[in-house]
C-alpha positions in Angstrom: 0.0 0.0 0.0 1.3 3.4 -1.0 2.4 5.5 2.0 1.4 9.1 2.6 4.0 11.9 2.5 3.6 12.4 6.3 4.5 8.8 6.9 7.6 9.0 4.8 8.7 12.1 6.6 8.3 10.5 10.0 10.0 7.3 9.0 13.0 8.7 7.1 13.6 12.1 8.7 12.8 11.8 12.4 14.8 9.5 14.7 11.9 8.2 16.8 12.5 5.4 19.3 10.1 2.5 19.4 8.3 4.0 22.4 8.0 7.5 20.9 6.6 6.1 17.7 4.0 4.1 19.7 3.1 7.2 21.7 2.8 9.4 18.6 0.5 6.9 17.1 -1.8 7.1 20.1 -1.7 10.9 20.2 -2.3 11.3 16.5 -4.5 8.4 15.3 -5.2 10.2 12.1 -1.8 9.2 10.9 -3.1 5.8 10.1 -0.3 4.9 7.8 2.5 5.6 10.3 4.7 2.5 10.4 6.3 1.5 13.6 7.5 -1.9 12.2 11.0 -3.0 13.1 10.4 -2.5 16.9 10.6 -6.2 17.9 7.0 -7.2 17.7 5.5 -3.7 17.1 2.4 -2.9 15.0 2.4 -1.1 11.6 0.0 0.7 9.5 -3.7 0.3 8.6 -5.2 -2.5 10.6 -3.1 -3.8 13.5 -5.8 -6.3 14.5 -5.0 -8.5 11.4 -2.0 -10.1 13.3 -3.0 -11.3 16.8 0.3 -13.0 17.5 3.8 -13.3 16.1 6.7 -14.8 18.1 9.7 -16.9 18.0 9.8 -20.1 20.1 13.4 -19.3 21.0 14.1 -15.5 20.5 17.8 -16.1 21.4 19.7 -19.0 19.9 23.3 -20.0 19.1 24.2 -20.4 15.4 23.4 -23.9 14.3 20.2 -24.0 16.3 16.7 -23.6 15.0 13.7 -21.6 16.1 10.1 -21.7 15.1 8.4 -18.5 14.1 4.6 -18.8 14.7 1.7 -16.5 14.2 -2.0 -16.0 14.3 -3.5 -13.8 11.6 -7.1 -14.7 11.5 -9.2 -12.6 9.2 -6.3 -11.9 6.8 -6.5 -12.6 3.1 -2.8 -13.2 2.8 0.3 -13.3 5.0 3.9 -12.8 4.0 7.0 -13.6 6.0 10.3 -12.1 5.1 13.4 -14.2 4.7 11.7 -17.2 3.2 10.6 -18.1 -0.3 7.0 -18.9 0.6 4.9 -18.4 3.7 3.4 -21.4 5.5 0.0 -21.2 7.1 0.9 -20.6 10.8 4.6 -21.3 11.4 8.1 -21.6 9.9 11.3 -23.1 11.1 14.3 -21.0 10.5 18.0 -21.2 11.5 19.7 -17.8 11.0 23.4 -17.6 11.2 23.3 -14.1 12.5 20.9 -11.9 14.4 17.9 -11.4 12.1 14.7 -9.5 12.2 11.8 -11.2 10.5 8.8 -9.1 9.2 5.3 -10.6 9.0 2.8 -8.7 6.9 -0.9 -9.5 6.8 -3.3 -8.1 4.3 -7.1 -8.0 4.6 -9.8 -8.6 2.0 -10.1 -4.8 1.5 -6.4 -4.2 1.1 -5.5 -3.0 4.5 -2.3 -4.4 5.9 -0.2 -4.5 9.0 3.4 -5.7 9.7 4.9 -7.0 12.9 8.5 -7.8 13.6 10.4 -10.4 15.5 14.1 -10.4 16.1 16.0 -13.6 16.6 19.2 -12.9 18.4 22.0 -15.3 17.3 25.1 -15.9 19.4 28.2 -16.8 17.4 29.3 -20.4 17.1 32.2 -22.4 15.9 32.7 -23.2 12.2 32.0 -26.9 11.6 33.2 -26.8 8.0 34.5 -24.7 5.3 33.5 -25.5 1.7 34.9 -24.2 -1.5 33.2 -25.1 -4.8 34.5 -24.5 -8.3 31.5 -24.0 -10.6 33.8 -23.6 -13.6 34.9 -27.3 -13.6 31.8 -29.5 -14.1 32.6 -33.2 -14.0 30.7 -36.4 -14.2 26.9 -36.1 -14.9 24.3 -37.9 -12.9 22.7 -40.3 -15.4 19.1 -40.1 -16.3 17.1 -42.7 -14.4 19.6 -42.9 -11.5 16.9 -43.4 -8.9 15.1 -46.7 -8.6 13.4 -49.3 -6.3 13.8 -53.0 -6.0 10.9 -55.1 -5.0 10.4 -58.8 -4.3 8.0 -60.9 -6.5 4.6 -60.8 -4.9 5.5 -57.7 -2.9 5.9 -55.8 -6.1 2.4 -56.7 -7.3 1.0 -55.8 -3.8 2.7 -52.4 -3.9 1.6 -51.5 -7.4 -1.9 -52.8 -7.3 -3.8 -54.5 -10.1 -5.3 -52.9 -13.2 -8.7 -53.1 -11.5 -7.4 -51.7 -8.2 -4.2 -49.7 -8.8 -2.3 -48.0 -6.0 -2.5 -44.3 -6.8 -0.4 -43.4 -3.8 2.6 -45.5 -5.0 2.3 -43.6 -8.3 2.3 -40.3 -6.6 5.4 -41.1 -4.6 7.3 -42.1 -7.8 6.1 -38.9 -9.5 7.5 -36.9 -6.5 11.0 -38.2 -7.2 10.8 -37.3 -10.9 9.7 -33.7 -10.5 13.2 -32.4 -10.7 14.0 -33.9 -14.1 16.1 -36.8 -13.0 14.5 -39.2 -15.5 12.4 -42.3 -15.2 12.5 -44.3 -12.0 13.8 -47.8 -12.4 11.7 -50.6 -10.9 13.6 -53.9 -10.5 11.5 -56.9 -9.6 13.7 -59.6 -8.2 15.5 -60.4 -4.9 15.6 -63.7 -3.2 12.0 -64.5 -4.1 13.2 -64.9 -7.7 14.8 -68.2 -6.8 11.4 -69.7 -5.9 9.2 -68.3 -8.7 7.4 -70.6 -11.0 5.4 -70.3 -14.2 3.7 -66.9 -14.4 -0.1 -66.8 -13.9 -2.8 -64.3 -14.8 -1.9 -61.9 -12.0 1.9 -61.8 -12.5 2.4 -59.2 -15.2 -0.7 -57.0 -15.5 0.3 -54.9 -12.4 3.6 -54.0 -14.1 2.0 -53.3 -17.5 -0.6 -51.0 -15.8 2.0 -49.2 -13.9 4.0 -48.5 -17.1 0.8 -47.2 -18.8 0.0 -45.0 -15.9 3.5 -43.6 -15.7 3.0 -41.9 -19.0 1.3 -39.1 -17.0 4.3 -38.8 -14.7 7.2 -36.4 -15.4 9.4 -39.2 -16.8 7.7 -42.5 -16.5 9.3 -45.8 -15.3 11.3 -48.6 -16.6 11.4 -52.2 -15.5 14.0 -54.9 -14.8 12.4 -58.3 -14.4 14.3 -61.2 -12.9 14.0 -64.9 -13.9 14.7 -68.0 -11.8 18.3 -69.0 -12.3 18.9 -71.0 -9.1 16.5 -73.8 -10.1 18.8 -74.6 -13.0 15.8 -75.0 -15.3 16.4 -73.2 -18.6 12.9 -73.9 -19.8 11.3 -72.3 -16.8 13.5 -69.2 -17.0 12.8 -68.9 -20.8 9.0 -69.3 -20.2 9.1 -66.6 -17.5 11.0 -64.1 -19.7 8.7 -64.8 -22.7 5.6 -64.3 -20.6 6.9 -61.1 -19.1 8.0 -59.6 -22.4 4.8 -60.7 -24.3 2.5 -59.0 -21.7 4.6 -55.8 -21.2 4.3 -52.7 -23.5 7.1 -52.2 -26.0 10.1 -50.4 -24.4 9.0 -50.9 -20.9 11.5 -53.6 -19.9 15.0 -52.4 -19.8 16.5 -55.8 -19.1 15.8 -59.3 -18.0 17.9 -60.2 -14.9 19.2 -63.7 -14.8 19.4 -64.8 -11.2 20.0 -63.2 -7.9 23.2 -63.2 -6.0 24.7 -66.4 -7.5 27.8 -66.0 -5.3 25.6 -67.2 -2.4 24.4 -70.4 -4.2 25.4 -73.7 -2.7 27.7 -72.0 -0.2 31.3 -72.5 -1.7 30.6 -75.2 -4.3 29.5 -73.0 -7.2 32.6 -71.8 -9.0 32.5 -68.7 -11.1 33.5 -70.7 -14.2 30.3 -72.7 -13.9 28.3 -69.5 -13.5 29.7 -68.1 -16.7 28.6 -71.3 -18.6 25.2 -71.3 -17.0 24.5 -67.6 -17.6 25.4 -68.0 -21.2 23.1 -71.0 -21.6 20.2 -69.2 -20.0 20.8 -66.0 -21.9 21.0 -67.7 -25.3 17.7 -69.5 -24.7 15.9 -66.4 -23.5 17.2 -64.3 -26.4 16.4 -67.0 -29.0 12.8 -67.0 -27.8 12.7 -63.2 -27.5 15.0 -61.6 -30.1 16.4 -58.2 -29.2 16.0 -58.8 -25.4 18.9 -57.5 -23.3 20.0 -59.0 -20.0 21.4 -57.8 -16.7 23.9 -59.6 -14.5 25.9 -60.9 -12.7 23.9 -59.4 -9.6 26.6 -60.3 -7.2 25.9 -60.0 -3.4 29.5 -59.4 -2.1 33.0 -58.4 -2.9 35.8 -61.0 -2.7 37.1 -61.5 0.8 34.3 -59.4 2.4 31.8 -60.7 5.0 28.2 -59.7 4.7 26.7 -61.7 7.5 27.9 -63.8 10.3 25.6 -66.6 9.0 27.3 -66.7 5.6 30.8 -68.1 5.0 33.2 -65.7 3.4 33.7 -66.1 -0.4 37.2 -65.7 -1.8 36.8 -67.1 -5.3 33.8 -65.4 -6.9 33.6 -62.2 -9.0 37.1 -60.8 -8.8 37.8 -57.9 -11.2 39.4 -60.4 -13.7 36.3 -62.6 -13.5 33.9 -59.8 -14.0 35.9 -58.6 -17.0 35.7 -62.1 -18.4 31.9 -62.1 -17.9 31.5 -58.7 -19.6 33.6 -59.7 -22.6 31.6 -63.0 -22.9 28.2 -61.2 -22.7 29.1 -57.9 -24.4 26.4 -58.2 -27.1 23.7 -59.4 -24.7 24.0 -57.1 -21.7 22.0 -53.9 -21.1 23.4 -53.5 -17.6 26.2 -54.8 -15.4 24.8 -55.2 -11.9 25.9 -55.6 -8.3 24.3 -55.5 -4.9 25.4 -53.6 -1.8 24.3 -53.4 1.9 26.4 -51.7 4.5 26.3 -54.8 6.7 23.8 -57.2 8.1 21.1 -56.2 10.5 19.4 -57.7 13.5 17.4 -60.2 11.5 20.7 -61.7 10.3 22.2 -61.8 13.9 24.2 -58.6 13.7 22.6 -55.9 15.8 24.1 -52.5 15.1 23.9 -49.4 17.4 22.0 -46.2 16.8 24.1 -43.8 14.7 25.8 -46.6 12.9 24.8 -45.3 9.5 26.4 -41.9 10.2 29.9 -43.4 10.4 31.9 -42.3 7.4 32.6 -45.9 6.2 28.9 -46.7 6.1 28.7 -44.4 3.1 32.1 -44.9 1.6 33.1 -48.5 1.9 30.9 -50.2 -0.8 31.4 -47.4 -3.3 35.2 -47.6 -2.8 35.1 -51.4 -3.3 33.0 -51.2 -6.5 35.2 -48.4 -7.9 37.6 -51.0 -9.3 34.8 -52.8 -11.2 33.0 -49.9 -12.8 35.7 -49.0 -15.3 35.5 -52.5 -16.7 31.8 -52.0 -17.6 32.5 -48.4 -18.8 35.2 -49.6 -21.2 32.7 -52.0 -22.8 30.1 -49.3 -23.0 27.9 -50.9 -20.4 26.2 -49.0 -17.5 27.0 -50.4 -14.1 24.0 -50.4 -11.7 23.6 -51.1 -8.1 20.5 -53.1 -8.8 19.8 -54.0 -5.2 21.0 -52.0 -2.2 20.0 -50.6 1.2 21.3 -49.9 4.6 21.2 -53.2 6.5 20.5 -56.6 4.9 17.7 -58.9 5.9 15.0 -56.2 5.8 16.9 -53.6 7.9 16.8 -53.0 11.6 14.1 -51.1 13.5 15.5 -47.9 15.1 18.3 -47.6 12.5 17.1 -48.3 9.0 13.8 -46.5 9.6 15.3 -43.7 11.7 16.4 -40.2 10.4 20.1 -41.4 10.2 19.0 -43.5 7.2 18.0 -40.4 5.3 21.4 -38.8 5.8 23.1 -42.0 4.9 21.0 -42.6 1.8 21.8 -39.2 0.1 25.5 -39.5 1.0 26.0 -43.0 -0.3 24.1 -42.2 -3.5 26.6 -39.3 -4.2 29.5 -41.7 -3.3 28.2 -44.2 -5.9 27.6 -41.6 -8.5 31.1 -40.2 -7.9 32.7 -43.5 -9.0 30.6 -43.8 -12.1 27.5 -45.8 -11.1 24.6 -45.4 -13.5 21.9 -45.8 -10.9 20.7 -47.5 -7.7 17.7 -49.6 -6.8 16.8 -49.4 -3.1 15.2 -52.7 -1.9 11.9 -51.7 -0.5 8.8 -53.8 0.4 5.7 -53.6 2.4 6.2 -56.6 4.6 9.2 -59.0 5.0 9.7 -62.7 5.5 10.4 -62.0 9.2 6.7 -61.1 9.7 7.5 -57.5 10.1 6.8 -54.2 8.4 9.9 -53.6 6.3 12.3 -51.5 8.4 14.4 -50.3 5.4 11.4 -49.7 3.1 10.8 -46.3 1.7 7.1 -46.4 2.3 4.3 -48.7 3.5 0.7 -49.1 2.5 -2.5 -50.4 3.9 -3.8 -52.7 1.2 -7.0 -54.3 0.2 -7.3 -58.0 1.1 -8.2 -58.9 -2.5 -4.8 -57.5 -3.7 -2.9 -59.5 -1.1 -4.6 -62.7 -2.1 -4.0 -62.0 -5.8 -0.4 -61.0 -5.3 0.5 -64.3 -3.6 2.7 -62.2 -1.3 4.2 -63.4 2.0 2.0 -63.3 5.2 1.4 -59.8 6.6 2.6 -58.9 10.1 0.5 -60.0 12.9 -2.5 -57.7 13.5 -2.5 -56.2 10.0 -5.9 -54.7 9.1 -6.8 -54.7 5.4 -8.3 -51.6 4.0 -11.1 -51.1 1.4 -8.7 -49.4 -0.9 -5.0 -48.4 -0.9 -4.0 -45.9 1.7 -0.6 -44.5 2.8 0.5 -46.0 6.1 3.8 -44.2 6.4 6.7 -42.7 4.5 10.0 -43.7 6.1 13.3 -41.9 6.3 14.9 -43.5 3.2 12.4 -41.7 1.0 13.4 -38.3 2.3 17.0 -39.0 1.5 16.0 -40.1 -2.1 13.9 -36.9 -2.5 16.8 -34.7 -1.3 19.2 -36.4 -3.8 16.7 -35.9 -6.6 16.4 -32.2 -5.8 20.2 -31.9 -5.6 20.8 -33.5 -9.0 18.0 -32.5 -11.3 18.3 -32.5 -15.1 21.4 -34.7 -15.1 23.4 -32.2 -13.1 27.1 -32.5 -13.2 29.3 -33.0 -10.1 31.5 -30.1 -9.1 34.8 -30.3 -7.4 34.5 -29.6 -3.6 37.2 -28.7 -1.1 36.0 -29.4 2.4 37.9 -28.4 5.5 36.4 -29.8 8.7 37.3 -31.5 12.0 33.8 -32.9 12.3 31.7 -35.5 10.6 30.5 -33.2 7.9 30.2 -34.0 4.1 29.7 -31.7 1.2 28.7 -32.4 -2.4 28.0 -29.9 -5.2 26.4 -30.0 -8.7 25.5 -27.6 -11.5 22.2 -27.9 -13.3 22.9 -27.7 -17.1 19.4 -26.3 -17.8 19.5 -23.4 -15.3 23.2 -23.0 -14.4 22.1 -23.1 -10.7 24.7 -24.5 -8.3 23.5 -26.9 -5.6 25.7 -27.4 -2.6 24.6 -30.1 -0.3 26.0 -30.2 3.2 25.4 -33.2 5.4 26.1 -32.7 9.1 26.4 -36.3 10.2 28.0 -35.4 13.5 25.9 -36.2 16.5 27.1 -33.2 18.5 28.8 -30.6 16.3 26.7 -27.6 15.6 27.6 -24.2 14.3 28.1 -22.5 10.9 29.4 -23.7 7.6 31.4 -21.2 5.6 30.9 -21.6 1.8 32.8 -20.0 -1.1 31.2 -20.3 -4.6 32.7 -17.7 -6.9 30.3 -15.8 -9.2 27.2 -16.3 -7.1 25.5 -13.8 -4.8 22.1 -15.1 -3.7 20.5 -18.4 -3.0 18.0 -20.5 -1.0 18.7 -22.8 1.8 16.5 -25.9 2.0 16.8 -27.9 5.2 16.2 -31.6 6.0 15.8 -31.9 9.7 14.2 -34.2 12.4 13.5 -33.9 16.1 16.3 -36.3 16.9 18.8 -38.7 15.2 16.5 -41.6 15.9 13.2 -40.0 14.9 10.9 -42.0 12.6 8.4 -39.2 12.3 8.6 -35.4 12.4 11.1 -35.4 9.5 10.8 -32.4 7.2 12.4 -31.4 3.9 11.9 -27.8 2.9 9.3 -27.4 5.6 7.2 -30.3 4.3 6.5 -33.7 5.7 4.7 -36.9 4.7 3.4 -37.4 8.2 -0.3 -37.4 7.8 -0.3 -37.5 4.0 -3.2 -39.3 2.5 -2.3 -39.3 -1.2 1.5 -39.4 -1.3 1.8 -35.6 -1.7 3.9 -33.7 0.8 2.0 -31.9 3.6 2.6 -28.2 4.2 4.0 -25.3 2.2 7.4 -25.8 0.7 9.8 -23.0 1.6 13.5 -22.2 1.9 15.5 -19.5 3.7 16.8 -16.8 1.4 20.4 -15.9 1.7 22.8 -13.4 0.2 26.5 -13.6 -0.1 29.4 -11.2 -0.6 32.1 -11.9 -3.1 30.8 -15.5 -3.5 31.0 -16.2 0.2 28.1 -17.5 2.3 27.5 -18.5 5.9 24.8 -21.1 6.7 24.0 -22.5 10.1 24.1 -26.2 10.5 22.7 -28.3 13.3 24.0 -31.7 14.4 22.5 -34.6 12.5 20.9 -32.5 9.8 21.3 -31.5 6.2 20.9 -28.4 4.1 20.9 -27.7 0.3 22.1 -24.3 -0.8 20.8 -23.5 -4.3 22.6 -20.6 -5.9 21.6 -18.3 -8.8 23.6 -15.7 -10.4 
């Protein structure tokens, strides 16, 4: 609203204190446009009754801490909060790195407005990390279709739903991941259940075909990898399966047929790699003879030589060395669409290996498997074959409650994806089911649904956990921490962004990654504070950039399963798979390409910079 000349004079020419301004307003009410904003909760111009309350939960904080700005502005047509990109309905969580005054402006239906201020006093804190990014040296691009899921047979049909009763919430959750231009989400149907599958029936393929058809309305759609039974040693069965799958699926929907699942675990130590090579070739030739043009995926190995995945499994020392993988790639060069491997950080409680809270925040939890696979990826690259982590997650055997489904898993997921991308992986498929064979809700799953009983019976899935109540239609039970990590990665790497060189100086458990979006030239700097106690500020230097937006991923505690937010939004209480709440970020300006952002322990922020 345009101010009167009297108002301008009083604001700009007279050095009133907050008390004198308020007194003047009372003495001369005719000066209805006199602004006394900026006085730590004062009232401004036309209609002070529009804002009944505006306060900070903690008006004094230390850099690295958060505070919640909340307000009541009933009767207002619109409300605008300074310092953020969008204004939520009644509150916003902020984490200023220096003392900041926030302005809340409410406007009525007839155009009257008022502004109140709240100042958050910020005490200085230590620097937990210094980050320098060179935007002029873009490196490896994040491939299209990097993100994916892996589901067991039966569980996949249960999650997707049938053509008659599709699961719209699953489709929405997939679409959420594609909104940033990362390409189609990969859906790999396989896992240990593959080894017990038989001849397909009428309910086997239609859920996948319907999902592919429905995905045409999504930003990028989906692609499928379908596994055939290799362990049974029955070439005819595997060929029949592949033929039935491909015949019933739309053209172009199946990226590859996966032959087998973790053959290095077959028959303990009596299945040599040389025999695997012969068997894979036999199965592949039969499948391709029956289905010309079909491409395959393998070897889908579970472990690396001389590494131990679980106390219950003997170590393997003679399966899938780099030389053996190279032999496999050369033998199958004309038939392979993807070279595949599997990776879990370690075994979880269901495999007799209970791990403590915070385990996933240890540096090696994110770096070990990417460092091991780094020697294998160039072999596939040299042959022109993408290398995909076709099954992976935090802890094997369906994860562990309190770790795999806690906030630490979100921080781990985004970090390990960047680590894999950095060594040249073409994509990852997070293993994620509704229920598991231990009669539990899947602890490492990205999401869970309440399902119709008819769908459970048709999917021939494993028995549900005790006490499960079937619903009349699909509904969202919960979104777990893994999904938040996947969503943050998607936002950080949109449009096949390229990795940028990062120099990080820190004495704490902080990680930093950076990308540049080729379509917008925006730079994304992701900072993961995986330290459980270090809190303070992060100093960032990105030459050539002067303004940006800070998007935070936070949770009440490290072990939280709910209350997780990304950009102010959560999936707690979501009914349709869409995020709840207004998405917003904190605006920030820099000087000479230098920025300071607060960072709390066990949290993450994404700084998106524009020139």
